[in-house]
C-alpha positions in Angstrom: 27.4 -7.3 21.1 27.7 -6.4 16.9 29.1 -3.9 15.3 29.3 -0.2 16.6 27.1 2.7 16.4 26.9 4.0 12.5 27.4 7.5 14.0 27.6 8.9 17.8 24.2 10.2 18.5 22.7 11.3 21.7 21.4 8.7 24.0 17.6 7.7 22.9 14.5 8.4 24.5 13.9 5.6 27.3 10.1 5.3 27.5 9.2 5.7 31.5 7.7 1.9 33.1 4.3 2.1 34.7 3.1 -1.4 35.5 -0.1 -3.0 34.1 -0.9 -6.6 34.9 -3.3 -8.7 32.6 -4.3 -11.8 33.7 -6.1 -14.1 31.1 -6.3 -18.0 31.7 -3.8 -18.0 34.4 -1.4 -16.3 32.2 0.0 -13.0 33.4 1.2 -10.4 31.0 2.7 -7.3 32.5 2.9 -3.9 29.9 5.0 -1.9 31.6 4.2 0.8 27.9 0.5 0.3 28.5 0.4 4.4 29.4 1.4 5.0 25.7 -1.8 4.4 24.6 -3.8 7.9 24.9 -7.4 7.8 22.8 -7.5 11.4 23.0 -4.0 12.2 21.8 -3.5 15.0 24.2 -1.8 13.4 27.0 1.0 15.8 28.0 3.4 12.5 28.7 2.7 10.8 25.8 3.0 13.6 23.4 6.2 14.6 24.9 7.9 10.6 24.6 6.8 10.7 20.9 8.6 14.0 20.2 11.6 12.8 21.9 11.5 9.8 19.9 11.4 11.6 16.9 14.0 14.2 18.0 16.2 11.2 18.3 15.8 10.0 15.1 16.1 13.7 13.1 19.3 14.1 15.2 20.8 10.3 13.8 19.6 10.9 10.1 21.4 14.6 10.7 24.7 13.7 8.9 22.7 11.9 5.6 20.3 14.7 5.1 22.0 16.0 2.3 21.5 12.6 0.8 18.3 12.3 1.8 17.3 15.6 -0.2 19.3 14.7 -2.8 16.7 11.2 -3.2 14.1 13.5 -2.6 14.9 15.5 -5.2 16.0 12.7 -7.7 12.6 10.9 -7.0 10.7 13.9 -7.5 12.6 14.4 -11.0 11.1 11.4 -12.3 7.5 12.8 -11.8 5.7 14.6 -14.8 4.3 17.3 -13.1 1.8 18.2 -15.7 -0.2 15.7 -16.4 -3.8 14.3 -17.4 -5.2 10.6 -16.8 -6.5 8.6 -19.6 -9.4 10.3 -19.8 -12.9 8.1 -19.5 -15.9 8.3 -21.4 -19.1 8.7 -19.6 -22.2 9.5 -21.6 -21.3 13.2 -23.6 -18.6 13.5 -21.6 -14.9 12.4 -21.3 -13.8 12.5 -17.1 -10.4 12.5 -16.4 -7.9 13.8 -13.2 -5.6 16.5 -14.1 -2.2 17.5 -11.7 -0.5 20.5 -12.4 3.1 21.8 -11.5 4.3 21.7 -8.0 0.7 21.1 -6.9 -0.1 18.4 -4.5 -3.4 17.2 -5.1 -5.7 17.0 -9.0 -8.0 18.9 -10.5 -11.2 16.4 -11.3 -12.5 17.6 -14.6 -15.2 16.6 -17.6 -15.1 18.5 -21.3 -18.2 17.3 -23.7 -17.1 14.7 -26.3 -17.3 16.0 -30.0 -19.8 15.4 -32.5 -17.6 13.2 -34.6 -17.0 11.1 -31.7 -20.3 10.2 -31.1 -19.6 5.8 -31.2 -17.2 5.1 -29.2 -13.9 3.4 -30.0 -10.5 2.2 -28.5 -9.3 4.3 -30.7 -10.6 7.4 -29.6 -8.2 10.1 -28.2 -9.9 13.2 -26.1 -9.2 16.7 -28.3 -7.2 19.3 -26.5 -6.3 22.7 -27.3 -8.0 25.9 -28.9 -10.8 24.3 -30.4 -11.4 21.8 -28.4 -14.4 21.4 -26.3 -13.9 23.5 -23.4 -12.8 21.9 -19.9 -14.5 22.0 -16.4 -12.9 21.9 -13.1 -15.3 19.8 -11.2 -13.6 20.2 -8.3 -9.6 21.1 -7.4 -8.6 19.2 -4.3 -5.3 21.6 -4.5 -7.6 24.8 -3.0 -9.8 22.2 -0.5 -6.5 20.8 1.0 -5.2 24.9 1.7 -7.1 24.5 5.2 -6.0 20.6 6.0 -2.5 19.1 7.1 -4.5 16.5 5.7 -6.6 15.7 2.8 -8.0 12.9 0.8 -11.1 12.4 -1.5 -12.0 8.4 -0.7 -15.0 8.5 -3.5 -16.0 10.9 -6.5 -19.3 9.5 -8.0 -20.9 11.5 -10.9 -24.6 10.6 -11.6 -26.4 9.1 -14.4 -27.3 11.9 -15.5 -24.1 13.7 -15.5 -25.6 16.8 -13.5 -24.2 15.7 -10.1 -21.2 15.0 -8.1 -21.1 12.8 -4.8 -17.6 12.7 -3.1 -16.3 11.3 0.6 -13.2 13.7 2.1 -11.2 13.1 4.7 -9.4 16.1 6.4 -7.5 14.1 9.2 -6.4 10.6 8.1 -8.8 8.7 10.2 -10.6 7.4 7.5 -13.9 9.0 8.5 -15.5 10.9 6.0 -17.7 13.5 4.8 -19.8 13.4 2.0 -20.7 15.9 0.0 -23.3 16.3 -3.1 -22.8 19.1 -5.8 -24.3 20.3 -8.8 -21.4 19.9 -11.5 -22.3 23.2 -13.5 -23.1 25.7 -10.5 -21.2 24.4 -7.9 -24.0 24.7 -5.5 -24.4 22.0 -2.7 -27.2 19.8 -2.9 -28.5 19.6 1.3 -26.5 18.6 4.0 -23.3 16.7 4.2 -23.4 13.3 5.6 -21.4 13.1 8.5 -19.3 10.1 9.5 -19.2 7.8 7.3 -17.4 5.1 4.9 -16.1 6.5 1.6 -18.2 3.6 -0.2 -20.8 5.6 -2.5 -23.1 4.6 -5.7 -25.8 6.4 -7.0 -29.3 4.9 -7.5 -30.7 6.5 -9.9 -29.5 10.5 -10.7 -31.2 11.5 -7.0 -30.7 9.1 -4.3 -26.7 7.8 -3.0 -26.7 4.8 -1.4 -23.7 5.4 1.2 -22.5 3.4 4.1 -22.2 4.0 7.9 -19.1 3.1 9.9 -20.8 0.8 12.0 -20.8 -1.7 8.9 -17.8 -3.4 7.4 -17.2 -3.5 2.9 -15.5 -5.4 1.5 -16.0 -5.7 -2.2 -15.1 -8.6 -4.2 -14.5 -7.3 -8.1 -14.7 -10.7 -9.9 -16.9 -10.4 -12.9 -17.8 -7.3 -15.2 -21.2 -7.5 -16.8 -21.8 -6.0 -20.3 -24.8 -5.9 -22.9 -23.3 -8.3 -25.1 -19.9 -9.8 -22.8 -18.8 -10.8 -19.4 -15.5 -10.5 -18.2 -14.2 -12.6 -15.6 -11.1 -11.8 -13.4 -9.0 -14.9 -12.2 -5.9 -16.0 -11.1 -3.6 -18.8 -12.2 0.0 -19.6 -10.5 -0.2 -16.6 -8.6 -0.9 -13.9 -11.4 -4.1 -12.5 -12.3 -5.7 -13.4 -15.2 -8.5 -11.7 -17.6 -11.3 -13.7 -19.6 -13.5 -11.6 -22.0 -17.0 -14.2 -22.5 -19.4 -13.5 -25.5 -22.5 -12.9 -24.2 -26.0 -14.6 -26.4 -28.2 -12.5 -27.7 -31.0 -10.6 -25.7 -33.5 -13.6 -25.5 -31.5 -16.7 -25.9 -30.3 -18.6 -22.6 -27.0 -18.3 -21.3 -26.0 -22.3 -20.7 -22.4 -21.9 -19.8 -19.4 -20.5 -19.9 -17.0 -21.2 -22.8 -13.6 -20.6 -24.9 -13.3 -17.6 -23.4 -10.8 -15.4 -24.9 -7.6 -14.5 -22.5 -6.0 -10.8 -22.7 -2.5 -11.0 -22.9 -0.1 -9.2 -20.9 3.8 -8.2 -21.8 5.5 -9.3 -18.9 6.2 -12.5 -16.7 5.3 -10.9 -13.3 2.6 -8.1 -13.4 -0.4 -6.4 -12.0 -3.8 -5.5 -13.6 -6.7 -4.1 -12.1 -10.5 -3.4 -13.4 -11.6 0.1 -14.2 -14.6 1.9 -14.7 -16.6 0.7 -18.4 -19.8 1.3 -19.7 -22.2 -1.1 -19.6 -23.3 -1.1 -22.9 -20.0 -0.8 -24.8 -17.9 -3.5 -26.2 -14.4 -1.5 -24.7 -13.2 -3.1 -21.3 -11.2 -0.8 -19.7 -8.0 -1.8 -17.6 -5.0 -0.3 -15.9 -1.4 -2.6 -15.7 2.0 -2.5 -14.8 4.3 -4.2 -13.9 7.8 -4.2 -11.6 9.4 -2.5 -14.6 6.5 -1.3 -17.0 4.8 2.1 -15.4 0.9 2.3 -15.0 -0.5 2.0 -18.1 -4.2 2.0 -19.2 -5.5 0.1 -22.0 -8.7 -0.2 -24.2 -9.6 -3.6 -25.1 -12.3 -4.6 -28.0 -13.8 -7.5 -26.7 -15.2 -8.2 -30.7 -11.9 -7.7 -32.0 -9.7 -9.0 -29.5 -7.6 -6.0 -29.6 -6.0 -4.0 -26.5 -5.2 -0.1 -27.4 -2.5 1.8 -25.0 -4.3 4.7 -23.8 -1.6 6.0 -21.5 1.8 5.1 -20.0 2.8 7.3 -17.5 5.7 9.3 -17.9 9.3 8.8 -16.2 11.4 11.7 -16.5 15.0 11.0 -16.2 17.1 8.5 -18.5 14.5 5.3 -17.8 14.5 2.7 -19.9 12.4 -0.4 -19.0 14.3 -2.3 -21.1 17.8 -2.3 -18.7 15.4 -3.4 -15.9 14.5 -7.9 -15.5 11.7 -9.6 -13.7 11.2 -12.5 -12.7 9.5 -15.3 -11.0 11.6 -17.5 -8.5 9.4 -20.2 -6.4 10.7 -20.8 -2.4 9.8 -24.1 -0.5 8.0 -23.7 2.7 8.8 -26.1 5.5 5.7 -28.1 4.9 6.8 -27.8 1.0 4.8 -25.5 -0.1 6.2 -23.6 -3.1 6.2 -19.9 -2.2 6.1 -17.5 -5.4 8.4 -14.4 -5.6 8.5 -11.7 -7.7 11.9 -9.9 -8.5 13.4 -7.1 -10.4 16.9 -5.5 -11.0 18.9 -3.9 -13.5 20.4 -6.5 -15.1 23.9 -4.2 -15.8 24.2 -3.5 -12.1 23.6 -6.4 -10.1 26.7 -9.2 -10.1 24.1 -12.5 -8.9 26.9 -13.5 -6.8 25.4 -12.9 -3.3 26.9 -9.4 -2.7 23.8 -7.6 -4.2 21.8 -5.6 -1.4 18.3 -6.7 -1.5 15.1 -5.2 -0.4 12.4 -8.2 0.5 8.8 -6.7 0.5 5.9 -9.1 2.3 2.2 -8.5 3.9 0.3 -11.8 4.1 -2.9 -11.1 5.5 -6.9 -10.2 4.8 -6.8 -12.4 1.3 -4.8 -9.4 0.0 -2.9 -9.7 -3.3 0.3 -8.0 -3.6 1.0 -8.2 -7.0 4.0 -7.0 -8.8 3.9 -3.3 -9.5 5.4 0.1 -11.2 6.9 2.2 -8.0 9.3 4.9 -10.1 10.6 6.1 -6.7 11.9 2.3 -6.3 14.5 3.2 -8.9 16.7 4.8 -6.7 17.6 1.7 -5.5 17.3 -0.7 -8.7 19.9 2.2 -10.2 22.2 1.5 -7.2 22.3 -2.5 -7.6 19.8 -2.8 -5.5 17.6 -6.3 -5.6 13.9 -5.9 -5.1 11.4 -8.8 -4.3 8.1 -9.2 -3.2 7.1 -12.6 -1.3 4.0 -14.0 -1.9 3.6 -15.5 1.8 0.0 -17.2 3.0 -2.1 -15.0 4.1 -2.4 -13.6 1.2 -5.0 -14.2 -2.1 -2.4 -14.6 -4.5 -2.8 -18.4 -4.9 -6.6 -18.5 -4.2 -8.6 -18.5 -1.4 -7.2 -21.8 0.3 -3.5 -19.3 0.2 -5.4 -17.1 2.7 -7.1 -19.6 4.4 -3.6 -21.5 5.6 -1.9 -18.2 6.8 -4.9 -16.7 9.1 -6.4 -18.0 12.6 -4.7 -20.7 14.2 -2.0 -21.2 10.8 -1.2 -17.4 11.1 2.6 -18.5 11.9 3.1 -19.7 8.3 2.6 -16.3 7.4 6.2 -15.6 8.9 7.6 -19.0 8.3 7.2 -18.5 4.8 8.8 -15.2 4.9 11.7 -16.3 6.2 11.5 -19.2 3.8 11.4 -16.9 0.8 14.6 -15.2 2.3 16.6 -18.5 2.7 15.5 -19.2 -0.8 17.0 -15.5 -1.9 20.6 -16.4 -0.4 20.6 -19.5 -1.3 20.0 -18.5 -5.0 22.9 -15.9 -4.4 20.2 -12.9 -4.8 21.8 -11.8 -2.1 23.3 -12.7 1.5 22.3 -11.8 5.1 24.7 -8.7 5.6 22.8 -7.0 2.5 19.4 -8.3 3.0 16.9 -5.5 4.1 13.0 -5.9 4.6 10.0 -4.2 4.6 6.1 -4.4 5.6 3.2 -1.7 6.3 0.4 -2.3 9.0 -0.6 -6.1 9.0 2.4 -6.6 6.9 4.2 -4.4 9.7 3.3 -7.3 11.9 5.1 -9.5 9.6 8.2 -7.6 10.3 7.9 -7.7 14.0 7.3 -11.3 13.9 10.2 -12.6 11.8 12.6 -10.0 13.9 11.3 -12.2 17.0 12.0 -15.4 14.9 15.1 -15.1 13.3 16.8 -12.0 13.8 19.9 -13.0 12.7 18.9 -13.1 9.6 18.1 -9.9 8.1 20.9 -6.8 8.1 17.6 -3.3 8.1 14.2 -3.6 9.1 11.3 -0.9 8.4 7.7 -2.0 9.8 5.5 1.2 8.8 2.5 1.2 10.9 3.0 -1.6 12.3 -0.1 -4.0 13.8 2.0 -5.6 16.8 0.3 -5.3 19.9 -2.1 -8.4 19.0 -3.1 -10.0 22.0 -3.8 -6.7 23.9 -5.5 -4.6 20.4 -7.9 -8.1 19.4 -9.0 -8.5 23.8 -10.0 -4.8 23.5 -13.5 -4.6 21.5 -13.6 -0.4 22.2 -11.1 -0.2 19.7 -12.7 0.8 16.6 -11.8 -2.3 14.1 -11.5 -5.3 16.9 -14.6 -7.3 16.8 -14.7 -7.1 12.9 -10.7 -8.8 13.1 -11.3 -11.2 14.9 -12.3 -13.4 11.8 -8.8 -12.5 10.7 -7.1 -13.5 13.7 -9.3 -15.1 16.0 -10.5 -13.7 19.1 -8.4 -14.0 21.8 -11.2 -14.3 24.2 -11.0 -18.1 23.8 -8.5 -20.1 25.0 -6.9 -21.5 22.0 -6.5 -18.4 20.2 -5.1 -16.4 23.1 -1.7 -18.4 23.8 -1.6 -19.0 19.9 -1.7 -15.0 18.8 0.8 -14.7 21.9 3.2 -17.1 20.5 3.9 -14.8 18.0 2.2 -11.2 19.1 5.6 -9.1 18.4 5.5 -6.9 21.3 4.9 -10.1 23.5 7.9 -11.6 21.9 10.8 -9.2 22.4 13.8 -10.8 24.0 17.0 -10.3 25.2 18.9 -11.1 22.0 20.6 -8.9 19.2 18.6 -7.3 16.5 19.0 -5.7 13.1 19.0 -2.0 12.6 15.3 -1.2 12.9 13.1 1.9 11.8 9.5 1.6 13.1 7.0 4.3 11.3 3.4 5.6 13.0 0.8 7.8 12.6 -1.0 9.8 15.9 -4.7 10.0 14.1 -3.9 6.3 12.6 -7.4 4.5 13.5 -6.5 0.6 12.1 -3.1 0.5 14.0 -3.2 2.9 17.1 0.1 4.6 17.3 0.3 2.9 20.9 0.9 -0.1 19.4 4.5 0.8 17.2 5.8 3.2 20.6 5.5 0.1 22.5 7.5 -2.4 20.8 10.1 0.5 20.2 10.1 1.2 23.9 10.2 -2.0 24.9 13.3 -3.0 22.0 14.8 -0.4 23.9 14.5 -1.6 27.2 15.9 -5.2 26.3 17.6 -5.8 22.8 21.2 -6.5 23.5 22.9 -5.1 20.4 24.3 -1.6 19.3 22.4 -1.2 15.8 19.9 1.4 15.3 16.5 1.5 16.6 14.6 4.5 15.3 11.1 5.8 16.0 9.1 8.5 13.2 5.3 9.0 14.4 4.0 11.3 11.8 1.9 13.8 14.2 -0.8 14.8 11.2 -1.3 11.7 9.3 -3.3 8.4 10.2 -2.4 5.0 8.3 -1.5 6.1 5.0 1.0 8.5 5.9 1.1 11.9 4.3 -1.7 12.7 1.5 0.3 15.4 -1.0 2.0 13.3 -3.8 5.4 15.3 -3.2 4.9 14.3 0.7 4.6 10.6 -0.1 8.0 11.2 -2.2 9.7 12.6 0.8 8.3 9.5 3.3 10.4 7.1 0.4 13.1 9.3 0.4 13.3 8.7 4.2 13.0 5.2 4.3 16.0 4.6 1.6 18.2 6.6 3.5 17.7 4.8 6.3 18.9 1.2 4.1 21.8 3.1 2.3 22.8 4.2 5.5 22.6 0.9 7.5 24.6 -0.9 4.6 27.2 1.3 4.3 26.1 3.1 0.9 25.7 6.6 1.6 29.3 7.4 0.2 28.6 7.2 -3.4 25.7 9.2 -3.3 28.1 11.9 -0.5 31.0 11.8 -3.5 28.5 12.3 -6.6 
């Protein structure tokens, strides 16, 4: 048995067992917790069990509630509550979003471009103040959200003639959107809303709207951006994004090849960069940039002059100084010799790099998604307490190109897990941390990663957080009535085929829980989650409670009014960060420094 519980708490809830037998290819699986799935989200037994788990979590964490509140105040205190995004020129207007003090959501605004700025320049600054053209609030999300526990606008598109706006609204967190069109000046609704669609919207001219219904799957791929005189290519090199600008020949001249493009340079060794909306007829490319130490920034790049101009960098209030932090790249050898990139950040005046530092390792590794190193101000609450933060860019993601993804999906999925384990072992070997100081974190398909490595190498980690984890892989992929199942077969495989069935069963976290010691574990879920049914993490926790042989913490927190992306307000999201960080500090016995300060 491992160490005693961190605090004396009531006994955890034990879910009842109801025998449910499933058989395929001569293989029998017994799921005692199948009953926890209730698609109506109304079964009294299910809701009672979830409420008991939440109450147990609250009880266990009640002793550190003051620390959580202190962290939340600290995290919120870094946010510049009244702020304006970098304005975007479109037609005769500047468009931008605005946040207000104490408000959870944004206002979406515009104002006319003054006569002395008719010709675009990277040096343009939107005038404000009494002499400036008046601000027009197109839509105030704070007013819209008042009637709902959850509110999110997934798309907001202004028509080419700047007269209408179409926006997609989700009021449950289930990612089923209603699209509204309104006249920008009068605020009058145009036509009937489109109900039960995705958030994908594009205007086709001034009067027609292109949208996608719920039975279509969209995976957009932004690889090039076309301008009247330039073509911009977004590529990847050594696991990092790259922007190359090519000059196009004059109208009427043939384009024979793309040669001698100019590469846009960036300021950090590891970073994240994304395309932003730019105007086709302009020679100004807008992009957003950040790194593990550089706050989100918006740049306008003059494609003729090859000059980047910083238009806005998000404010981080308090004593934040980017020069205190070091960000670097490590390469971990996987079992097959493949080198796995790891991005790190830490405060150079606080870490010892002798194996004694606490480290939080994050991973995802699915769907060809690139988890590029980007800034998160709440993370400073860990870095400023001596944590090292690391991202393992494991196979199954897209960081190193298409083959990187291919080598971490279907019948090669277990590379994702072994790459993460290899990354952890490398960080320990290089004295960034020790097993006793290593925390891990992943969400959704990254939660599958956490569940997988917990079963494979529970000895390697001190504490784990699995957010809305996809952990019941075989059962879910065998059920085509679950919304995303059939479209997911290209990622995981179709378990109705014997080879895929047994391979998926060999790593599916729920199917591989065993009688062994596990680290401290926090699992989260959202009752309205359409991507990962809340019952998957609930089953995982129930089975762990029944089988694990340690006395370490196992907590389950199910948000009863949220979906896959947790709560919707900007401050509500920070509360979740504060809770998770408190869990890390509690399980690492690091809460005393907060209690004494």
